[in-house]
Structures are given as structure tokens and as C-alpha cells.
C-alpha positions as CSV (number, residue, x, y, z in Angstrom):
1,M,18.7,-8.6,0.5
2,W,15.8,-7.6,-1.7
3,T,12.5,-7.0,0.1
4,I,8.9,-6.5,-0.8
5,E,9.2,-2.9,0.3
6,D,12.0,-2.5,-2.2
7,S,9.6,-3.6,-5.0
8,E,6.9,-1.3,-3.7
9,N,9.2,1.6,-3.9
10,L,10.7,0.6,-7.2
11,Y,7.3,0.3,-9.0
12,G,5.6,3.1,-7.0
13,V,2.6,1.0,-6.1
14,E,1.6,3.1,-3.1
15,G,1.8,6.3,-5.2
16,W,-0.5,5.3,-8.1
17,G,-2.4,2.5,-6.5
18,N,-4.6,4.8,-4.3
19,G,-5.1,2.1,-1.8
20,Y,-6.5,-0.4,-4.3
21,F,-3.2,-2.2,-5.1
22,A,-0.3,-3.5,-2.9
23,I,2.3,-6.3,-2.8
24,N,1.5,-9.1,-0.4
25,E,3.7,-11.3,1.7
26,Q,4.0,-13.9,-1.1
27,G,5.5,-11.3,-3.4
28,N,2.4,-11.1,-5.6
29,L,0.3,-8.1,-6.5
30,A,-2.9,-7.9,-4.5
31,V,-6.1,-5.9,-5.2
32,Y,-8.2,-4.4,-2.4
33,P,-11.5,-3.3,-4.0
34,R,-12.7,-1.6,-0.8
35,K,-9.3,-0.5,0.4
36,E,-9.7,-3.0,3.3
37,A,-6.8,-5.1,4.5
38,S,-9.1,-8.1,5.0
39,G,-10.6,-7.9,1.5
40,G,-7.5,-8.4,-0.6
41,V,-7.3,-10.6,-3.8
42,D,-4.0,-12.2,-4.7
43,V,-3.9,-11.7,-8.4
44,M,-1.7,-14.8,-9.0
45,E,-4.4,-16.9,-7.2
46,V,-6.9,-15.7,-9.7
47,V,-4.4,-16.5,-12.5
48,R,-4.1,-20.0,-11.2
49,R,-7.8,-20.4,-10.9
50,I,-8.3,-19.3,-14.5
51,D,-5.7,-21.9,-15.7
52,E,-7.3,-24.6,-13.6
53,L,-10.8,-24.0,-14.8
54,G,-9.7,-23.2,-18.4
55,V,-12.2,-20.2,-18.5
56,A,-10.0,-17.8,-20.4
57,E,-6.8,-17.5,-22.4
58,F,-4.4,-14.7,-21.7
59,P,-4.2,-11.8,-22.2
60,V,-7.0,-11.1,-19.7
61,L,-8.6,-7.8,-18.7
62,F,-9.4,-8.0,-15.0
63,R,-12.3,-5.9,-13.8
64,F,-13.2,-5.3,-10.2
65,P,-16.7,-3.8,-10.1
66,Q,-16.5,-3.1,-6.4
67,I,-13.7,-0.6,-7.1
68,L,-16.2,1.3,-9.3
69,E,-18.7,1.4,-6.4
70,D,-16.0,2.5,-4.0
71,R,-15.0,5.3,-6.3
72,L,-18.6,6.5,-6.5
73,E,-18.8,6.5,-2.7
74,E,-15.5,8.1,-2.2
75,I,-16.1,11.0,-4.6
76,N,-19.6,11.5,-3.2
77,G,-18.3,11.4,0.3
78,A,-15.6,14.0,-0.4
79,F,-18.2,16.5,-1.6
80,L,-20.5,15.8,1.3
81,A,-17.6,16.2,3.7
82,S,-16.7,19.6,2.1
83,M,-20.3,20.7,2.3
84,E,-20.6,19.8,5.9
85,E,-17.4,21.4,6.9
86,L,-18.1,24.6,5.0
87,E,-21.9,24.6,5.8
88,Y,-22.8,24.7,2.1
89,R,-26.5,25.2,1.6
90,G,-27.0,23.2,-1.6
91,G,-26.8,19.6,-2.7
92,Y,-24.5,17.3,-4.8
93,R,-25.1,14.9,-7.7
94,L,-22.5,12.7,-9.3
95,V,-22.8,11.9,-13.0
96,F,-20.7,9.4,-15.1
97,P,-19.9,10.5,-18.6
98,M,-20.5,7.5,-20.9
99,K,-17.8,8.5,-23.3
100,V,-15.2,7.5,-20.7
101,N,-16.3,3.9,-20.9
102,Q,-19.4,2.7,-22.8
103,R,-19.0,-1.0,-22.1
104,K,-22.4,-2.3,-21.0
105,E,-21.0,-4.2,-18.1
106,V,-19.1,-1.2,-16.8
107,V,-22.1,1.2,-17.0
108,E,-24.4,-1.4,-15.5
109,Y,-22.0,-1.7,-12.5
110,I,-22.0,2.1,-12.1
111,A,-25.8,2.4,-12.5
112,T,-26.4,-0.4,-9.9
113,G,-23.7,0.6,-7.5
114,G,-24.7,4.2,-7.7
115,K,-28.4,3.8,-7.4
116,R,-28.4,4.7,-3.7
117,L,-26.5,7.8,-4.4
118,N,-28.7,8.8,-7.4
119,V,-25.6,8.6,-9.7
120,G,-26.6,9.8,-13.2
121,L,-25.2,9.5,-16.7
122,E,-23.9,12.1,-19.2
123,V,-24.4,11.2,-22.9
124,G,-23.1,12.8,-26.1
125,T,-24.9,11.0,-28.9
126,K,-28.2,9.4,-29.8
127,A,-26.6,5.9,-29.3
128,E,-25.4,6.8,-25.9
129,L,-28.8,8.2,-24.9
130,L,-30.5,5.0,-26.0
131,A,-28.0,3.0,-23.9
132,A,-28.6,5.2,-20.9
133,L,-32.4,4.9,-21.2
134,S,-32.1,1.1,-21.2
135,L,-30.3,0.9,-17.9
136,G,-33.1,1.6,-15.4
137,L,-31.5,4.4,-13.5
138,G,-32.9,5.6,-10.1
139,P,-35.9,8.0,-10.2
140,E,-33.7,10.9,-9.0
141,A,-30.7,10.3,-11.3
142,L,-30.0,12.8,-14.0
143,I,-29.3,12.0,-17.7
144,I,-27.4,15.0,-19.1
145,C,-27.4,15.4,-22.9
146,N,-24.3,17.1,-24.3
147,G,-22.6,17.2,-27.7
148,Y,-23.9,18.3,-31.1
149,K,-27.6,17.5,-31.5
150,D,-29.7,17.0,-34.6
151,S,-33.5,16.9,-34.6
152,D,-33.6,13.2,-34.0
153,Y,-31.4,13.5,-30.9
154,L,-33.4,16.4,-29.6
155,K,-36.8,14.6,-30.2
156,L,-35.5,11.5,-28.5
157,A,-34.5,13.5,-25.4
158,L,-37.7,15.5,-25.4
159,K,-39.9,12.4,-25.7
160,F,-38.4,10.6,-22.7
161,G,-37.4,13.7,-20.7
162,D,-40.1,13.8,-18.1
163,A,-39.8,10.2,-17.2
164,H,-36.0,10.1,-17.0
165,N,-34.9,13.5,-15.6
166,I,-33.2,14.4,-18.9
167,V,-31.3,17.7,-19.0
168,I,-30.7,19.0,-22.5
169,V,-27.6,21.2,-22.5
170,I,-27.2,23.7,-25.3
171,D,-23.5,23.3,-26.3
172,I,-23.6,25.6,-29.4
173,F,-25.9,28.7,-29.8
174,E,-27.6,27.5,-32.9
175,E,-29.1,24.5,-31.1
176,I,-31.5,26.6,-29.3
177,F,-33.6,27.2,-32.4
178,D,-33.9,23.5,-33.2
179,L,-34.7,22.8,-29.6
180,I,-37.6,25.3,-29.4
181,R,-39.0,24.0,-32.7
182,C,-38.8,20.4,-31.7
183,S,-40.3,21.2,-28.3
184,K,-43.3,22.9,-29.8
185,E,-43.8,20.0,-32.3
186,L,-43.9,17.5,-29.4
187,G,-45.6,19.7,-26.9
188,S,-42.8,19.1,-24.5
189,K,-41.0,21.5,-22.2
190,P,-37.6,20.0,-21.3
191,I,-35.2,20.6,-18.5
192,L,-32.5,22.8,-20.1
193,G,-28.9,23.7,-19.5
194,L,-26.4,26.2,-21.0
195,R,-22.8,25.4,-21.4
196,T,-20.6,28.4,-20.9
197,K,-17.3,28.9,-22.6
198,L,-14.9,30.2,-20.0
199,F,-11.8,32.3,-20.6
200,S,-10.1,30.0,-18.1
201,R,-8.7,26.7,-19.2
202,G,-7.2,23.6,-17.6
203,S,-3.7,22.2,-17.6
204,G,-2.0,19.0,-19.0
205,R,-2.5,17.2,-22.2
206,W,-6.1,18.3,-22.8
207,E,-5.9,22.0,-21.8
208,E,-6.6,23.0,-25.4
209,S,-10.2,21.6,-25.0
210,G,-11.0,24.5,-22.6
211,G,-10.7,28.3,-22.9
212,E,-11.8,30.6,-25.7
213,L,-10.8,28.2,-28.5
214,S,-12.8,25.3,-27.0
215,K,-15.0,23.2,-29.3
216,F,-18.2,23.6,-27.2
217,G,-19.8,26.3,-25.1
218,L,-21.5,29.7,-25.4
219,S,-19.9,33.1,-24.9
220,T,-21.4,35.5,-22.4
221,A,-23.1,37.3,-25.2
222,E,-24.7,34.1,-26.5
223,I,-25.8,33.1,-23.0
224,L,-27.6,36.5,-22.6
225,E,-29.2,36.1,-26.0
226,S,-30.3,32.5,-25.2
227,I,-31.9,33.7,-22.0
228,R,-33.8,36.3,-24.0
229,I,-34.9,33.8,-26.6
230,L,-36.1,31.4,-23.9
231,S,-38.0,34.2,-22.2
232,D,-39.7,35.2,-25.5
233,N,-40.8,31.6,-26.0
234,G,-42.1,31.0,-22.5
235,M,-39.3,28.6,-21.6
236,I,-37.1,30.5,-19.2
237,D,-38.6,28.6,-16.3
238,R,-37.1,25.4,-17.9
239,L,-33.5,26.7,-17.6
240,K,-32.2,24.7,-14.7
241,M,-28.5,24.0,-15.3
242,L,-25.3,26.0,-16.0
243,H,-22.4,23.8,-17.2
244,F,-18.7,24.3,-17.9
245,H,-15.8,22.0,-18.7
246,I,-12.1,23.1,-18.9
247,G,-10.6,19.8,-20.0
248,S,-9.8,16.2,-19.0
249,Q,-7.0,15.2,-16.5
250,I,-6.5,18.7,-15.0
251,T,-3.1,18.5,-13.3
252,D,-2.8,21.8,-11.5
253,I,-5.3,22.8,-8.7
254,R,-4.6,26.5,-9.4
255,K,-6.3,26.1,-12.8
256,I,-9.4,24.7,-11.1
257,K,-9.5,27.5,-8.7
258,I,-9.3,30.1,-11.4
259,A,-12.0,28.4,-13.5
260,M,-14.3,28.0,-10.6
261,N,-14.0,31.7,-9.7
262,E,-15.1,32.6,-13.3
263,A,-17.8,30.0,-13.6
264,A,-19.3,30.7,-10.2
265,R,-19.6,34.4,-11.0
266,I,-21.4,33.6,-14.3
267,Y,-23.8,31.3,-12.4
268,A,-24.6,34.1,-9.9
269,K,-25.4,36.6,-12.6
270,V,-27.6,34.0,-14.5
271,R,-29.3,33.0,-11.3
272,K,-30.7,36.5,-10.9
273,V,-32.7,36.2,-14.0
274,A,-33.4,32.4,-14.1
275,D,-34.2,29.8,-11.6
276,V,-31.1,27.7,-12.1
277,E,-30.9,24.7,-9.8
278,Y,-27.7,22.8,-11.0
279,F,-24.1,24.0,-11.3
280,N,-22.3,21.4,-13.4
281,V,-18.5,21.6,-13.0
282,G,-17.9,19.0,-15.7
283,G,-15.0,16.6,-15.5
284,G,-11.3,17.0,-15.2
285,L,-10.6,15.5,-11.8
286,S,-7.2,14.0,-12.3
287,V,-5.8,10.4,-11.8
288,D,-2.2,10.1,-10.6
289,Y,-0.9,7.6,-13.1
290,D,2.7,7.8,-12.1
291,G,2.3,8.5,-8.4
292,S,4.5,11.6,-8.4
293,K,1.8,14.0,-7.1
294,T,3.1,16.8,-9.4
295,P,1.4,18.9,-12.0
296,T,2.8,16.8,-14.8
297,P,0.6,15.3,-17.6
298,A,0.5,11.8,-15.8
299,S,-0.2,13.1,-12.3
300,A,-1.8,15.9,-10.3
301,N,-0.7,18.2,-7.4
302,Y,-3.9,17.9,-5.5
303,T,-6.1,15.3,-3.7
304,L,-9.8,14.5,-4.2
305,Q,-10.7,16.3,-0.9
306,E,-8.7,19.4,-1.9
307,Y,-10.6,19.4,-5.2
308,S,-14.0,19.2,-3.6
309,N,-13.1,21.7,-0.9
310,D,-12.1,24.3,-3.6
311,V,-15.2,23.7,-5.7
312,V,-17.6,24.0,-2.7
313,Y,-15.8,26.9,-1.0
314,T,-15.5,29.0,-4.2
315,L,-19.2,28.5,-5.1
316,Q,-20.5,29.3,-1.7
317,R,-18.3,32.4,-1.3
318,T,-19.5,33.7,-4.6
319,C,-23.2,33.0,-3.9
320,D,-22.9,34.8,-0.6
321,E,-21.3,37.8,-2.2
322,E,-23.9,37.9,-5.0
323,Q,-26.8,37.0,-2.6
324,V,-28.1,34.2,-4.6
325,P,-29.1,30.6,-3.5
326,C,-26.4,27.9,-3.6
327,P,-27.1,25.4,-6.3
328,T,-26.9,21.6,-6.4
329,I,-23.3,20.9,-7.6
330,V,-23.0,18.3,-10.4
331,S,-19.7,16.8,-11.3
332,E,-18.8,14.5,-14.2
333,S,-15.6,12.9,-12.9
334,G,-15.5,10.0,-15.3
335,R,-11.8,9.3,-15.3
336,A,-11.6,9.4,-11.5
337,I,-14.5,7.0,-11.3
338,A,-13.5,4.4,-13.9
339,A,-9.7,4.3,-14.2
340,Y,-8.8,2.1,-11.2
341,H,-11.2,-0.7,-11.7
342,S,-9.5,-2.6,-14.6
343,F,-6.0,-3.7,-15.6
344,L,-4.6,-6.0,-18.3
345,A,-2.6,-9.1,-17.4
346,F,-0.5,-10.7,-20.1
347,K,2.3,-13.2,-20.4
348,V,5.8,-12.6,-21.7
349,I,6.3,-15.0,-24.6
350,G,9.8,-14.1,-25.7
351,K,12.6,-11.6,-25.7
352,K,14.7,-9.6,-28.1
353,N,17.9,-7.7,-28.0
354,S,19.6,-10.5,-26.1
355,K,23.0,-12.1,-26.9
356,E,23.4,-14.3,-23.9
357,G,24.8,-17.7,-24.6
358,L,26.7,-16.5,-27.7
359,D,30.5,-16.6,-27.5
360,V,33.4,-15.5,-29.7
361,V,36.1,-18.1,-30.7
362,A,39.5,-16.4,-31.4
363,E,41.3,-17.3,-34.6
364,E,44.8,-16.3,-35.8
365,D,43.6,-14.4,-38.8
366,D,41.1,-12.2,-36.9
367,P,41.3,-8.5,-37.8
368,V,43.4,-6.5,-35.3
369,Q,40.3,-4.6,-34.2
370,I,38.7,-7.8,-32.8
371,E,41.9,-8.5,-30.8
372,D,41.9,-4.9,-29.5
373,M,38.3,-5.2,-28.5
374,R,39.0,-8.5,-26.7
375,Q,41.8,-6.8,-24.8
376,A,39.5,-3.9,-23.8
377,L,37.0,-6.5,-22.5
378,D,39.5,-8.4,-20.5
379,N,41.3,-5.4,-19.0
380,M,38.3,-3.2,-18.1
381,D,37.9,-2.3,-14.5
382,L,36.2,0.4,-12.3
383,E,39.0,2.9,-13.0
384,N,39.3,2.6,-16.8
385,Y,35.9,1.4,-18.0
386,A,35.0,4.8,-19.7
387,E,38.3,4.8,-21.6
388,F,38.0,1.3,-22.8
389,Y,34.4,1.8,-23.7
390,H,35.4,4.8,-25.9
391,D,38.2,2.6,-27.5
392,A,35.6,-0.1,-28.3
393,L,33.4,2.5,-30.1
394,H,36.4,3.4,-32.2
395,Y,37.2,-0.3,-33.0
396,R,33.6,-1.0,-34.0
397,E,33.6,1.9,-36.4
398,E,36.8,0.6,-38.0
399,L,35.2,-2.8,-38.4
400,F,32.1,-1.4,-40.0
401,D,34.2,0.6,-42.5
402,A,36.2,-2.5,-43.3
403,F,33.0,-4.5,-43.9
404,N,31.4,-1.9,-46.1
405,L,34.6,-1.8,-48.2
406,G,34.5,-5.6,-48.6
407,N,37.8,-6.1,-46.6
408,I,36.3,-8.5,-44.0
409,G,33.5,-11.0,-44.1
410,L,30.2,-11.5,-42.2
411,E,31.8,-13.8,-39.7
412,E,34.4,-11.2,-38.6
413,R,31.7,-8.5,-38.4
414,S,29.6,-10.9,-36.2
415,K,32.6,-11.4,-33.9
416,G,33.0,-7.6,-33.6
417,D,29.3,-7.1,-32.8
418,L,29.4,-9.7,-30.0
419,L,32.6,-8.5,-28.5
420,F,31.3,-4.9,-28.6
421,W,28.1,-6.0,-26.9
422,K,30.0,-7.6,-24.1
423,V,32.2,-4.5,-23.6
424,C,29.0,-2.4,-23.4
425,Q,27.5,-4.7,-20.8
426,K,30.7,-4.7,-18.7
427,A,31.0,-0.9,-19.0
428,A,27.4,-0.4,-18.0
429,S,27.9,-2.6,-14.9
430,F,30.9,-0.5,-13.8
431,A,29.0,2.7,-14.5
432,D,26.3,1.5,-12.1
433,A,28.9,0.7,-9.4
434,D,30.4,4.1,-10.1
435,E,27.0,5.8,-9.9
436,N,27.8,7.4,-13.3
437,D,24.5,9.0,-14.4
438,S,26.0,10.9,-17.3
439,E,24.0,11.2,-20.5
440,E,26.4,9.0,-22.3
441,F,26.1,6.1,-19.9
442,E,22.4,6.5,-19.4
443,S,22.1,6.2,-23.2
444,L,24.2,3.1,-23.0
445,K,22.0,1.5,-20.4
446,K,19.0,2.2,-22.6
447,L,20.8,0.6,-25.5
448,L,21.4,-2.6,-23.5
449,S,17.8,-2.9,-22.2
450,K,16.0,-6.0,-23.3
451,K,12.7,-6.1,-25.2
452,Y,10.3,-8.6,-23.6
453,I,7.5,-9.6,-25.9
454,G,4.1,-9.4,-24.3
455,N,1.1,-11.3,-25.7
456,F,-1.1,-8.3,-26.1
457,S,-1.9,-5.4,-28.5
458,L,-1.0,-1.9,-27.2
459,F,-3.3,-0.4,-29.8
460,Q,-6.3,-2.4,-28.6
461,S,-5.7,-2.4,-24.8
462,V,-3.7,0.7,-24.1
463,P,-4.3,3.1,-27.0
464,D,-3.6,6.3,-25.2
465,M,-0.1,5.1,-24.6
466,W,0.4,5.2,-28.3
467,G,-1.9,8.1,-29.2
468,V,-1.0,10.7,-26.6
469,Q,2.1,9.1,-24.9
470,Q,0.1,8.7,-21.7
471,I,1.9,6.8,-19.0
472,F,0.1,3.8,-17.4
473,P,1.7,1.9,-14.5
474,T,3.2,-1.4,-15.7
475,M,4.9,-4.0,-13.4
476,P,5.3,-7.7,-12.8
477,L,2.4,-9.5,-11.1
478,H,4.6,-11.9,-9.1
479,R,8.2,-12.6,-8.0
480,L,8.2,-9.2,-6.3
481,H,10.2,-10.6,-3.4
482,E,13.1,-11.0,-5.9
483,E,15.3,-8.3,-7.2
484,P,14.6,-7.5,-10.9
485,R,18.0,-7.5,-12.6
486,V,16.9,-6.9,-16.2
487,R,16.3,-3.5,-17.7
488,G,13.6,-3.8,-20.4
489,T,10.8,-2.4,-22.5
490,I,7.7,-4.3,-23.5
491,A,6.9,-5.0,-27.1
492,D,3.5,-6.2,-28.2
493,I,2.7,-8.8,-30.9
494,T,1.5,-6.3,-33.5
495,C,3.5,-5.8,-36.7
496,D,4.1,-2.1,-35.8
497,S,7.3,-0.6,-34.3
498,D,5.0,1.8,-32.3
499,G,3.6,-1.2,-30.5
500,E,5.9,-1.0,-27.5
501,I,5.8,0.3,-24.0
502,R,8.8,2.6,-23.8
503,S,7.9,5.1,-21.0
504,F,7.3,4.2,-17.4
505,A,6.5,5.8,-14.1
506,G,9.3,6.6,-11.7
507,E,13.0,7.3,-11.9
508,N,13.8,4.8,-14.6
509,A,11.4,6.4,-17.1
510,D,13.0,4.8,-20.2
511,F,12.9,1.2,-19.0
512,L,11.2,-1.2,-16.6
513,P,13.1,-3.3,-14.1
514,L,12.2,-6.9,-14.9
515,H,13.1,-10.4,-13.8
516,D,15.0,-13.0,-15.7
517,L,12.8,-15.4,-17.6
518,L,12.6,-19.0,-16.3
519,E,12.3,-22.0,-18.5
520,D,9.5,-23.7,-16.6
521,E,7.5,-20.7,-15.4
522,D,5.3,-18.2,-17.2
523,Y,6.1,-14.6,-16.4
524,Y,3.1,-12.3,-16.0
525,L,3.0,-8.5,-16.3
526,G,0.2,-6.1,-15.7
527,T,-0.7,-2.6,-17.0
528,F,-3.0,-0.7,-14.7
529,L,-5.6,2.1,-14.5
530,L,-7.1,1.2,-17.9
531,G,-10.8,1.7,-17.0
532,A,-11.1,5.2,-18.5
533,Y,-11.2,5.6,-22.3
534,Q,-9.0,2.6,-23.1
535,D,-12.0,0.3,-23.7
536,T,-13.6,2.9,-25.8
537,L,-10.6,4.0,-27.9
538,G,-9.1,0.6,-28.5
539,D,-8.7,-0.4,-32.2
540,F,-8.2,-3.6,-34.1
541,H,-4.7,-3.1,-35.4
542,N,-3.5,-6.3,-37.1
543,L,-7.1,-7.7,-36.4
544,L,-6.2,-8.3,-32.8
545,G,-9.5,-7.9,-30.9
546,C,-10.8,-7.3,-27.5
547,A,-9.2,-9.3,-24.7
548,N,-10.9,-11.9,-22.6
549,E,-12.4,-10.3,-19.4
550,V,-12.6,-11.8,-16.0
551,H,-14.6,-9.9,-13.3
552,V,-13.7,-10.5,-9.7
553,V,-15.6,-9.7,-6.5
554,V,-14.7,-10.0,-2.8
555,E,-17.3,-11.5,-0.5
556,D,-17.5,-13.6,2.7
557,G,-13.8,-13.2,3.5
558,G,-12.8,-14.6,0.0
559,W,-13.2,-13.8,-3.6
560,R,-14.9,-15.3,-6.7
561,I,-15.0,-14.9,-10.4
562,S,-18.4,-13.3,-11.0
563,R,-18.3,-13.0,-14.8
564,V,-16.3,-14.1,-17.8
565,V,-16.7,-12.1,-21.0
566,R,-15.2,-13.8,-24.0
567,G,-12.8,-11.8,-26.2
568,D,-13.0,-11.5,-29.9
569,A,-12.5,-14.6,-32.1
570,C,-10.9,-14.3,-35.6
571,E,-14.3,-14.7,-37.4
572,K,-15.9,-11.8,-35.5
573,L,-13.0,-9.5,-36.5
574,L,-13.2,-10.6,-40.1
575,R,-16.9,-10.0,-40.3
576,F,-16.6,-6.7,-38.6
577,F,-14.3,-5.6,-41.5
578,N,-16.8,-7.1,-44.1
579,Y,-14.9,-10.3,-44.9
580,D,-17.1,-13.3,-45.3
581,P,-15.0,-16.3,-44.2
582,E,-17.4,-18.8,-46.0
583,E,-17.5,-16.9,-49.3
584,R,-14.3,-18.4,-50.8
585,L,-13.6,-21.2,-48.4
586,G,-14.0,-23.9,-51.0
587,E,-11.8,-22.1,-53.5
588,M,-9.1,-21.5,-50.8
589,V,-9.0,-25.2,-49.9
590,A,-9.1,-26.4,-53.5
591,R,-6.0,-24.4,-54.4
592,C,-3.8,-26.2,-52.0
593,C,-5.5,-29.6,-51.6
594,G,-6.3,-31.9,-54.4
595,D,-7.3,-35.0,-52.3
596,E,-10.8,-35.0,-50.8
597,G,-9.5,-36.1,-47.4
598,E,-6.9,-33.3,-47.4
599,R,-9.6,-30.8,-48.3
600,E,-11.7,-31.9,-45.4
601,K,-8.8,-31.5,-43.0
602,A,-7.9,-28.1,-44.5
603,T,-11.6,-27.0,-44.1
604,E,-11.7,-28.1,-40.5
605,M,-8.4,-26.3,-39.9
606,I,-9.8,-23.0,-41.2
607,R,-13.0,-23.3,-39.3
608,K,-11.1,-24.0,-36.1
609,A,-8.9,-21.0,-36.7
610,L,-12.0,-18.8,-37.3
611,G,-13.3,-19.7,-33.8
612,E,-10.1,-19.1,-32.0
613,Y,-8.9,-16.1,-29.9
614,T,-7.0,-13.6,-31.9
615,Y,-4.0,-13.6,-29.5
616,F,-1.3,-16.3,-29.1
617,K,-2.3,-19.4,-27.2
618,K,1.0,-21.3,-27.0
619,R,3.9,-20.6,-24.7
620,Y,7.3,-20.0,-26.3
621,L,10.6,-21.5,-25.2
622,R,12.1,-18.3,-23.8
623,A,15.0,-18.6,-21.4
């Protein structure tokens, strides 16, 4: 008998959920924004509420702002615990890099939830700096300016620097000259930082962004020259931060240890000639997307506490050896802050690669290969399934050859296709019973997997899955007390063959176990851990826009929908790409409608379509 525990193990919820996700007694996915058993939200209850109120069409991006606040508290708490245990003699500041998620709602939640902890922001462009200045951060929060900087960017940071604790980090050596010039023009002396380019680099997909070939950072020679230039210009007292970054999603803790050793030593040497207060370890704190806890690209072989322990211990040991003060540690762990707080819920609206319900009627003049394939199907058992499967492969090739030579018709080919499909299904079933995991039969199982069509755009909502083959947990949101008997992949509704989820976490990496579709019930799936980068990187492939958002909070022993953010309508997408829907409206209507009444109806139809959601609104007949 299938149990909820079986589903938890199958989909690896405990591994990747980090305490925020679990399956409840009703067989539905539940969210625990504070990791408290009494504060759970049954996702299907929210789905039903959305349908009852009519507040949003699916797909829907769910956000749980309290998860963001909990992430801030957990990361901050881990560093404070490390400092207390190791008797570290400096402080800690957490900073969120806006490039990870620039959505106003998200950054506002972080700014508000992190005000008590003095959580700051890292920005990389003028636009991001303007956004950060508008958010009303706490008086002690840092705004760290990274990235390439022109004079306008520098002057903006200099103008508001004193009032907003802005730290301008020199990422490339040449910036120091523009900085000094702009500083003299405005009569402002900013808080400065230097980004060092380490020899060490990270691990995983983004390891190339660290090391000697990294895009940003100063060599040791450039750091020494920068210190000399600042001294000559009377600004050495403004150098307050040393910064490094060895890449996003660092999967191996050994790489962090090595980089910390190098960076801490550089800090100690610089500290002897400049009053540096902050040691910025950058980002890279990993998220375990597949729950494997291994140094693979979608996971990590360390915990948050191990990470903070290594950072604090290494820095303190080096400072003691070099006899310099311990700095305030700054971390920019954007992925670890934002990833967990949002997921996409979408409906399955159809299926492909399915031949159920189709049968083959025998006729006297059928080709001999069809009769042979029928015999293989009827006589197959656990002992001979491999032999008959190989025979069926041979019969199918002979049928294809006969068809290509014009010796048989389309009807005979169709019969052969259907019979071969049934042979494959039966052989795969026996292979499962026989625990046959050979490459041949694993490929057969992949061939037989269904394609469920999801009402979403992978390119808009999960772009890293397409762009860098990142794995994101995907699973049903309900019916988790039932055994999923269908092997499947998930195709989106874009007109692009790359718009398909083909890689999954866990043992069955090439397919997802799914349930049979029911005629009278919608089937909901979710893709999780989308809060980092996916909102920012999503594109408008096929003019499919941002999904509707529903924000949910837990309070007073229950939950409520705190905010609904409307997704993009067709008109918004058209105007974004410089189409004017009104420009040729009359001409469009006149071409197809001669009668005035029909023209009015056509005009109304177009205007109605312009205001509608870019995704499907109707439910298909599926089962």
C-alpha cells in the first residue's frame, strides 16, 4: 500500500525542502514558512481559495514572504552562533545582492524583515542603486556598490553616500581614477572597498567566475598601487572594506576553505596599512536543489552552520597569527536568502506520447511482420521478454523498409506502430519486475514516458533550467497518498522543443513519477526554489509574460492571501515589444468583416483578447 512517506522519499521533499516543505496527512504539499509544525499552509487549500474568489488564473507564482524573513534570521543566527562558539572578536552584517531578485515586492520584504538585523543591499548598476535608495533601509544597513561604474554611477553613490552608508567597491583598477576625480568635484569622501582577485576559485557551474580569469577584482599588485594612490590623495582613511567573490552556488566546502585562507591573509596584510573594518566574503553559499548533499552542481556537501564556522574560524585564526583586529564579516548570500520563498504552481492541460485506447484489428491480408509482432505481444512473459522485444525491433524495421519502398500502406504502418508500442510497454513492465536496469531497458522506459503539457513557460518562469541545465525540484501538489504510476516529462506551452522539463532530482533523473489524469479533476504540479535569479532572468518567449502572483502569510493559527500581483496581459507584452494594438485595429477588422455589426463584434473580441492573461484559461479534456 502506497503511503505519504513513500511520496516523501520518491520526491525527496525532506532533502531539498530544508524544513519549509512537507506532505501533510491529506496527501497535499504543505508549506511551513517558519519551519513550525503549527504554522503550515496546505497548498491545495490556497488553490481552492483562489478558485473560489476568482483572484488569479493559473499558472500562479506563490510567494511566502515569511520564508525570506526566516532565511535572514537563520543565516544571521548561524554566523552569530559561530562567533559565540569561537569567541570571535568582530561583528557580522548580512547583505542581499539585488541582482538575485530585483522584484520590488521581494526586496521590500527583505528590507522590512531584515531591518532589525541591519540587513543591507548590494547593487551593481545605477538603476539598482536608485531602487535601493528608495526602500528606506535601516540607519546601520550597508549599500554596497559593485560592478562597472561610470561617472554618473559614481556621482550618484557619492552624493547619497553619507546618508545611506554606501560603500563604493573598486572592482577594476581604472575606476580609482574616476572615483578620485568625482570625489574632488563633489567635495565628498566616500566609504571605499577593494575587490581582490583571488588565485582560488569555487566549484560547480559558476566556478569560472572566480580565480585569475575572473571578470572583476584587483591583483595584489593593483591593490598595493591602489593603496598608494589613495594615500597620495589623502583618502587612505576611507578604505574600509576588502571584498572577494569566488562564484555562485559553491558546491564543495573545501573550495571555500582554500579561498578563505587566501583572502584572510590578504586582509591581514592590508589591515596593517589601512583601517579596514569590513571583510566581505561575497556570495556562493549553496542551495541543495536536489537534496543529495553532494558536491554536484545542483547540491552542496556542507551545511549553513559548517559554512559559517569555516569562515569565522579561518578569519580569526589568521588575524591572531598576523596580530591584526578581527573585522566585521559581511556576506552576500543572495541565493540562500531568496531561493526557497517562491514556487510556480501550474495545471496539466494535456498529454502527448500516449496511445491508450487505440486498438489493432487483425485482417487476413496484414503483412507477416504484423502477425509476428502480435504473436510476440501475446506470448511475452518474464522469462522471454527481452528476446521478444528484440524480435519486435526487427519486425518494425522490416515494416519501415516495406513502407519506404511503397509495398505497404499507411494503415499497415499504423498497425505496426501500435503493436510495437504495446510490445514495448509489456517488455518494460517485465523489466521492472525483473529489476532489469540495463542501459537498453532504461532507454526503453525513457522512450515510453509520457509528456504532460503544463500551462506555463519554462523560459519565463524557470529560465536556468533551459539556460544552464539547472535542476529545480518538481512534483505534484496533491494526490500524494496515491502511487504515481506514470513516468513522464513536463512540456510547456511554448512553440519550442527546449521548453520541457527533462531532468529531475533523485534516482529517476530522466523522468518524473506522475499520476494518471482524471476526467473531472485538475492536476496541479509545482516547481520549487525559484526565488533566486528566475524572476530576474525570465524572458518573454512566444510573448508569454510574467505569471500571476499570490503572496501568502501565516498568522493567528491560520493563513491568508496578503497580496495578489497581476501577471502580464497580452497588450502589455505587445507594447513592451513596440507594437501598438490600436494602430491598425480598424484595418485588421475591415479585412475580415464587411458588415458594421460584425466589425463591432470583431473589435470587441480583439480588445478583450488584449486585456487577457497570456496563458491558457480553459481546461482541456485530457483523460
